[in-house]
DSSP file (Angstrom, degrees, kcal/mol; ACC not computed):
  #  RESIDUE AA STRUCTURE BP1 BP2  ACC     N-H-->O    O-->H-N    N-H-->O    O-->H-N    TCO  KAPPA ALPHA  PHI   PSI    X-CA   Y-CA   Z-CA
    1    1 A M              0   0    0      0, 0.0     2,-0.1     0, 0.0     0, 0.0   0.000 360.0 360.0 360.0 131.3    0.0    0.0    0.0
    2    2 A N    >   -     0   0    0      1,-0.1     3,-1.8     4,-0.0     0, 0.0  -0.408 360.0 -98.1 -90.2 171.6    1.5    3.4   -0.9
    3    3 A A  T 3  S+     0   0    0      1,-0.3    21,-0.2    -2,-0.1    -1,-0.1   0.689 116.9  55.5 -63.3 -23.9    1.4    6.5    1.3
    4    4 A D  T 3  S+     0   0    0     19,-0.1    -1,-0.3     2,-0.1     2,-0.2   0.456  88.0  95.2 -93.4   1.8   -1.6    8.2   -0.3
    5    5 A Q    <   -     0   0    0     -3,-1.8    19,-0.4    19,-0.1     2,-0.4  -0.552  61.0-149.7 -87.7 157.0   -4.0    5.2    0.2
    6    6 A T        -     0   0    0     -2,-0.2     2,-0.5    17,-0.1    17,-0.1  -0.947  11.8-135.1-125.3 147.8   -6.4    5.0    3.2
    7    7 A D  E     -A   22   0A   0     15,-0.8    15,-2.2    -2,-0.4     2,-0.4  -0.908  33.5-165.8 -96.4 128.7   -7.8    2.0    5.1
    8    8 A T  E     +A   21   0A   0     -2,-0.5     2,-0.3    13,-0.2    13,-0.2  -0.949  15.5 176.8-127.3 138.6  -11.5    2.7    5.6
    9    9 A W  E     -A   20   0A   0     11,-3.2    11,-3.3    -2,-0.4     2,-0.5  -0.961  21.4-139.6-132.0 150.6  -14.2    1.1    7.8
   10   10 A V  E     -A   19   0A   0     -2,-0.3     2,-0.5     9,-0.2     9,-0.2  -0.962  18.5-171.2-109.3 127.8  -17.9    1.9    8.4
   11   11 A V  E     +A   18   0A   0      7,-2.8     7,-2.8    -2,-0.5     2,-0.3  -0.977  18.3 157.0-118.9 127.5  -19.0    1.7   12.1
   12   12 A R  E     +A   17   0A   0     -2,-0.5     2,-0.2     5,-0.2     5,-0.2  -0.987  20.5 170.5-150.4 157.7  -22.7    1.9   12.8
   13   13 A N        -     0   0    0      3,-2.4     3,-0.3    -2,-0.3    -2,-0.0  -0.770  62.0 -70.2-144.8-167.5  -25.5    1.2   15.1
   14   14 A E  S    S+     0   0    0     -2,-0.2     3,-0.1     1,-0.2    -2,-0.0   0.615 130.0  42.5 -70.2  -9.0  -29.2    2.2   15.3
   15   15 A F  S    S+     0   0    0      1,-0.3     2,-0.3     0, 0.0    -1,-0.2   0.677 120.0   6.4-108.5 -22.4  -28.2    5.8   16.3
   16   16 A A        -     0   0    0     -3,-0.3    -3,-2.4     2,-0.0     2,-0.3  -0.988  46.8-153.7-158.2 161.0  -25.3    6.7   14.1
   17   17 A M  E     +A   12   0A   0     -2,-0.3    19,-2.4    -5,-0.2    20,-0.5  -0.952  20.8 175.3-142.4 123.8  -23.0    5.7   11.2
   18   18 A V  E     -AB  11  35A   0     -7,-2.8    -7,-2.8    -2,-0.3     2,-0.5  -0.927  26.2-135.8-128.1 152.3  -19.5    6.9   10.8
   19   19 A E  E     -AB  10  34A   0     15,-2.7    15,-2.7    -2,-0.3     2,-0.5  -0.932  22.2-164.4-104.6 128.7  -16.7    6.2    8.3
   20   20 A V  E     +AB   9  33A   0    -11,-3.3   -11,-3.2    -2,-0.5     2,-0.4  -0.952  13.0 172.7-117.1 130.4  -13.3    5.7   10.0
   21   21 A A  E     -AB   8  32A   0     11,-2.5    11,-3.2    -2,-0.5     2,-0.8  -0.986  37.1-124.7-138.7 147.6  -10.1    5.9    8.0
   22   22 A L  E     -AB   7  31A   0    -15,-2.2   -15,-0.8    -2,-0.4     2,-0.6  -0.850  34.1-156.6 -88.8 111.3   -6.4    5.8    8.6
   23   23 A D  E     + B   0  30A   0      7,-3.1     7,-2.4    -2,-0.8     3,-0.2  -0.812  22.5 173.7 -98.8 116.8   -5.3    9.0    6.8
   24   24 A R        +     0   0    0     -2,-0.6    -1,-0.1   -19,-0.4     5,-0.1   0.199  54.5  98.8-104.9  14.5   -1.7    9.1    5.8
   25   25 A Q  S    S+     0   0    0      5,-0.1    -1,-0.2   -21,-0.1     4,-0.1   0.818  73.1  66.1 -74.7 -29.1   -1.8   12.4    3.8
   26   26 A A  S    S-     0   0    0      2,-0.3     4,-0.1    -3,-0.2     0, 0.0  -0.172 106.3 -89.0 -82.9-178.5   -0.4   14.5    6.7
   27   27 A H  S    S+     0   0    0      2,-0.1     2,-0.3     1,-0.0    -1,-0.1   0.927 116.3  26.5 -56.7 -47.1    3.1   14.4    8.1
   28   28 A D  S    S-     0   0    0      1,-0.0    -2,-0.3    -5,-0.0    -5,-0.0  -0.849 101.7 -92.8-114.1 153.5    2.0   11.7   10.6
   29   29 A A        -     0   0    0     -2,-0.3    17,-0.4    -5,-0.1     2,-0.3  -0.344  46.7-173.4 -63.2 143.6   -0.9    9.2   10.3
   30   30 A R  E     -B   23   0A   0     -7,-2.4    -7,-3.1    15,-0.1     2,-0.6  -0.941  27.9-114.3-135.0 158.0   -4.2   10.4   11.7
   31   31 A L  E     -BC  22  44A   0     13,-3.1    13,-2.9    -2,-0.3     2,-0.5  -0.855  28.4-156.8 -93.3 124.7   -7.6    8.9   12.2
   32   32 A R  E     -BC  21  43A   0    -11,-3.2   -11,-2.5    -2,-0.6     2,-0.5  -0.907   9.4-171.9-103.0 124.1  -10.2   10.5   10.0
   33   33 A I  E     -BC  20  42A   0      9,-2.7     9,-2.3    -2,-0.5     2,-0.5  -0.977   1.7-173.3-119.4 123.3  -13.8   10.1   11.3
   34   34 A T  E     -BC  19  41A   0    -15,-2.7   -15,-2.7    -2,-0.5     2,-0.6  -0.971  23.7-133.8-121.4 126.1  -16.7   11.3    9.1
   35   35 A D  E  >  -B   18   0A   0      5,-2.8     4,-2.7    -2,-0.5   -17,-0.2  -0.665  15.7-152.5 -72.9 118.1  -20.3   11.4   10.2
   36   36 A R  T  4 S+     0   0    0    -19,-2.4    -1,-0.2    -2,-0.6   -18,-0.1   0.779  90.6  50.9 -67.5 -26.0  -22.2    9.8    7.2
   37   37 A Q  T  4 S+     0   0    0    -20,-0.5    -1,-0.2     1,-0.1   -19,-0.1   0.926 125.9  20.5 -77.5 -45.1  -25.4   11.7    8.0
   38   38 A T  T  4 S-     0   0    0      2,-0.1    -2,-0.2     0, 0.0    -1,-0.1   0.681  92.2-128.8 -98.9 -21.3  -23.9   15.2    8.2
   39   39 A G     <  +     0   0    0     -4,-2.7    -3,-0.1     1,-0.3     2,-0.1   0.448  54.7 150.9  84.0  -0.3  -20.6   14.9    6.3
   40   40 A R        -     0   0    0     -5,-0.2    -5,-2.8    -6,-0.1     2,-0.4  -0.417  26.9-162.9 -65.7 140.1  -18.8   16.5    9.3
   41   41 A T  E     -C   34   0A   0     -7,-0.2     2,-0.4    -3,-0.1    -7,-0.2  -0.970  13.9-173.2-130.2 141.8  -15.2   15.2    9.6
   42   42 A V  E     -C   33   0A   0     -9,-2.3    -9,-2.7    -2,-0.4     2,-0.5  -0.990  12.4-150.2-130.2 142.1  -12.6   15.3   12.3
   43   43 A H  E     -C   32   0A   0     -2,-0.4     2,-0.5   -11,-0.2   -11,-0.2  -0.955  14.1-167.5-109.7 130.2   -9.0   14.2   12.2
   44   44 A L  E     -C   31   0A   0    -13,-2.9   -13,-3.1    -2,-0.5     2,-0.1  -0.972   5.2-153.7-121.7 126.9   -7.4   12.9   15.3
   45   45 A D     >  -     0   0    0     -2,-0.5     4,-2.4   -15,-0.2     5,-0.2  -0.299  39.7 -89.8 -87.6 178.9   -3.7   12.4   15.8
   46   46 A A  H  > S+     0   0    0    -17,-0.4     4,-2.5     1,-0.2     5,-0.2   0.885 126.1  51.8 -59.8 -41.2   -2.0    9.9   18.2
   47   47 A L  H  > S+     0   0    0      1,-0.2     4,-1.9     2,-0.2    -1,-0.2   0.911 111.3  46.4 -63.9 -42.6   -1.9   12.4   21.1
   48   48 A E  H  > S+     0   0    0      2,-0.2     4,-1.2     1,-0.2    -1,-0.2   0.890 113.3  49.6 -66.9 -38.6   -5.6   13.2   20.7
   49   49 A L  H  X S+     0   0    0     -4,-2.4     4,-0.8     1,-0.2     3,-0.3   0.893 108.9  52.3 -65.5 -40.2   -6.5    9.5   20.5
   50   50 A E  H >< S+     0   0    0     -4,-2.5     3,-1.1     1,-0.2     4,-0.4   0.898 104.1  57.5 -62.3 -39.9   -4.4    8.7   23.6
   51   51 A A  H >< S+     0   0    0     -4,-1.9     3,-1.4     1,-0.3     4,-0.3   0.840  97.5  62.3 -61.3 -33.5   -6.3   11.4   25.5
   52   52 A L  H >< S+     0   0    0     -4,-1.2     3,-1.0     1,-0.3    -1,-0.3   0.797  95.0  61.7 -60.6 -29.1   -9.6    9.6   24.7
   53   53 A T  T << S+     0   0    0     -3,-1.1    -1,-0.3    -4,-0.8    -2,-0.2   0.687  99.3  56.0 -71.9 -15.4   -8.3    6.6   26.7
   54   54 A R  T <  S+     0   0    0     -3,-1.4     2,-0.3    -4,-0.4    -1,-0.2   0.473  95.9  76.5 -96.3  -1.8   -8.1    8.8   29.8
   55   55 A I  S <  S-     0   0    0     -3,-1.0     2,-0.2    -4,-0.3     0, 0.0  -0.748  72.6-131.4-106.4 156.4  -11.8    9.9   29.8
   56   56 A G    >   -     0   0    0     -2,-0.3     3,-1.0     1,-0.1     4,-0.5  -0.536  29.0-103.9 -99.2 169.9  -14.8    7.9   30.8
   57   57 A H  G >> S+     0   0    0      1,-0.3     3,-1.2     2,-0.2     4,-0.5   0.829 119.3  64.0 -61.4 -30.9  -18.1    7.4   29.0
   58   58 A G  G >4 S+     0   0    0      1,-0.3     3,-0.8     2,-0.2     4,-0.4   0.821  92.9  62.0 -61.7 -31.3  -19.7    9.9   31.5
   59   59 A D  G <4 S+     0   0    0     -3,-1.0    -1,-0.3     1,-0.2    -2,-0.2   0.701 106.3  45.8 -68.1 -18.7  -17.4   12.6   30.1
   60   60 A L  G X> S+     0   0    0     -3,-1.2     4,-1.5    -4,-0.5     3,-1.3   0.504  83.8  99.9 -95.7  -9.1  -19.1   12.2   26.7
   61   61 A R  H XX S+     0   0    0     -3,-0.8     4,-1.7    -4,-0.5     3,-0.6   0.863  77.9  53.4 -51.0 -47.0  -22.7   12.1   28.0
   62   62 A S  H 34 S+     0   0    0     -4,-0.4    -1,-0.3     1,-0.3     9,-0.1   0.812 111.3  47.4 -62.1 -29.4  -23.5   15.7   27.2
   63   63 A L  H <4 S+     0   0    0     -3,-1.3    -1,-0.3     1,-0.2    -2,-0.2   0.757 114.0  47.0 -80.2 -23.9  -22.5   15.1   23.6
   64   64 A L  H << S+     0   0    0     -4,-1.5    -2,-0.2    -3,-0.6    -1,-0.2   0.672  87.2  94.1 -91.8 -19.6  -24.4   11.9   23.3
   65   65 A D    ><  -     0   0    0     -4,-1.7     3,-1.1    -5,-0.2    -1,-0.0  -0.642  53.3-167.9 -82.7 107.9  -27.8   13.1   24.8
   66   66 A P  T 3  S+     0   0    0      0, 0.0    -1,-0.2     0, 0.0    -4,-0.0   0.676  85.8  56.4 -69.6 -14.3  -30.1   14.2   21.9
   67   67 A S  T 3  S+     0   0    0      2,-0.1     3,-0.1     3,-0.0    -2,-0.1   0.597  95.8  82.7 -91.0 -10.7  -32.5   15.8   24.4
   68   68 A G  S <  S-     0   0    0     -3,-1.1     3,-0.1     1,-0.2    -6,-0.0  -0.173  98.0 -64.6 -84.8-177.9  -29.9   18.0   26.0
   69   69 A P        -     0   0    0      0, 0.0     2,-0.3     0, 0.0    -1,-0.2  -0.340  60.5-100.8 -65.3 148.3  -28.6   21.4   24.8
   70   70 A T        -     0   0    0     -3,-0.1     2,-0.1     1,-0.1    -7,-0.1  -0.533  38.6-121.1 -71.3 130.0  -26.7   21.3   21.5
   71   71 A A        -     0   0    0     -2,-0.3     2,-0.8    -9,-0.1    -1,-0.1  -0.443  17.8-124.3 -69.4 142.8  -23.0   21.3   22.0
   72   72 A V        -     0   0    0     -2,-0.1     2,-0.4     2,-0.0    -1,-0.1  -0.838  32.1-163.1 -88.2 114.3  -21.0   24.2   20.5
   73   73 A L        -     0   0    0     -2,-0.8     2,-0.4     0, 0.0    -3,-0.0  -0.832   8.4-142.0-104.2 137.9  -18.4   22.6   18.3
   74   74 A H        -     0   0    0     -2,-0.4     2,-0.2     2,-0.0    -2,-0.0  -0.823  16.3-127.5 -99.4 134.4  -15.4   24.5   17.0
   75   75 A E              0   0    0     -2,-0.4   -33,-0.1     1,-0.1    -1,-0.0  -0.550 360.0 360.0 -78.1 143.8  -14.1   23.8   13.6
   76   76 A D              0   0    0     -2,-0.2    -1,-0.1   -33,-0.0   -34,-0.0   0.464 360.0 360.0 -78.2 360.0  -10.4   23.0   13.3
């Protein structure tokens, strides 16, 4: 596989569907996650992914609750 190719997977359940890819376009490999419904995409590097291992599911609760206030998301 050459450097400009990506490995892509679709992860879904009854609430969401995202496309996850290993993006090798940047200096270092990053995980690219795209919401299939909205088309929104985020790129996460190794440090950002490692930080996710230190938070609990409760820390994500406000982002996951559709009845709660809409989170203000900042574009990168």
